[in-house]
C-alpha positions, 0 to 999 in steps of 0.5 A: 531738976538736976539728977545724979550724973552717970558714971564717968561723966560730970554734971555738965557732960552728962547734961549735954548728952541728955540734950543731944539725945533729945535733939537726935530724937526730935530730928529723927522723928521730924525727918522720918515723918517728912519722908513718910509724908512725901511717900504717902503723897506719892503712893496714894491714888487721887480721888478720881482714880480711887473712885474709878477703881472702887466702882470697877471692883463693885461691878466685878463683885470683888471684895476690895480693890486689888493691891496691884491696882493704881487705885489701891489704898495706901493705908497698908503701906502707911501702916508699914512705914509707921511701924518701921519708923517707930521700931527704929525710934524705940531701938535708938532709945533702948540703945541710949538707955543701955549705954548709961550715958543718957537715960538712967531709967524709962519714964512711966509707960503712959509718958511713952505714948505721946511721941509714938501715938502722935507720929502715927496719928499725923500720918494716918490723918494725912493718908485719909485726907489725901485719899478722900479729897481732891488735891486742891482740898488736901493742900488747902486743908494742910495749909490752914491746919499747919501753916497758919498756926505756925505763922501765928505762933511765930508772931506771938513769940516774936512780937508779944513774947507770949510763950504759953499762948504761942505754944498752945497755938502751935500744936496743930503744926506737927513738928511743934506738937512732936517737940512738946511730946518728946520734951514731956517724955524726957521730963519723965526719965531719970536723966543724967545731968540737967533736965533737957527742957530747962530752957522751957521753964515758962511753959514747963507747968503746961508741958503735959497738957501740951504733949497730950493736947497735940497727941489726942487732937491728932488721934481724933482727927486720924480716927475721924478721917479714916472713918469718913474714908471707909464711909465714902468707899462703902457709899461708892460701892453701893452706888 
């Protein structure tokens, strides 16, 4: 798909600009997500500490664990980090759109959801998993959910050239899911120059399903983990 170039740019220059913007957004979301994940792991209390503080709060008839306690939930801080990262990402896109060099218009509102929702869902899933279970279960779960699909995807790509199957297999790995979500977002814009996902011509017909598949999958995981975390805390307070 080739759309008209922005004023003052020929087709090759504007196409390069569009590709650069997509790379910038992918790097920003990936690096921001990694930093937030590391911070969540640092500030989230381990299972023993959280359980001890929950029982103590129940004995003292406190409505919740005090925020200044070692066993306080990291959910408020996680929500704050998600908000800051998404506001920054939105500001970058707004600035790019107003410059006239990258985007000529915003995509449909629904196409904006996958990158943002996916970013929030991954962090909320990890936060709930880290607070609910022991460090061993947390690490094993992350390895099985993230590393195995990534390794399998690389094997399918390298050995079988199974681009479509490998793309679907890679969805549990957050950077891969975020890549497809951003590619779908940019596909829905009036881009200056060549479509930045032309090199994905093989999986282009599957791009919407890939974007929403990873996003909705992690949204369900995040909701399920947060519900389980609330159930566990209520059970401890009643014990």
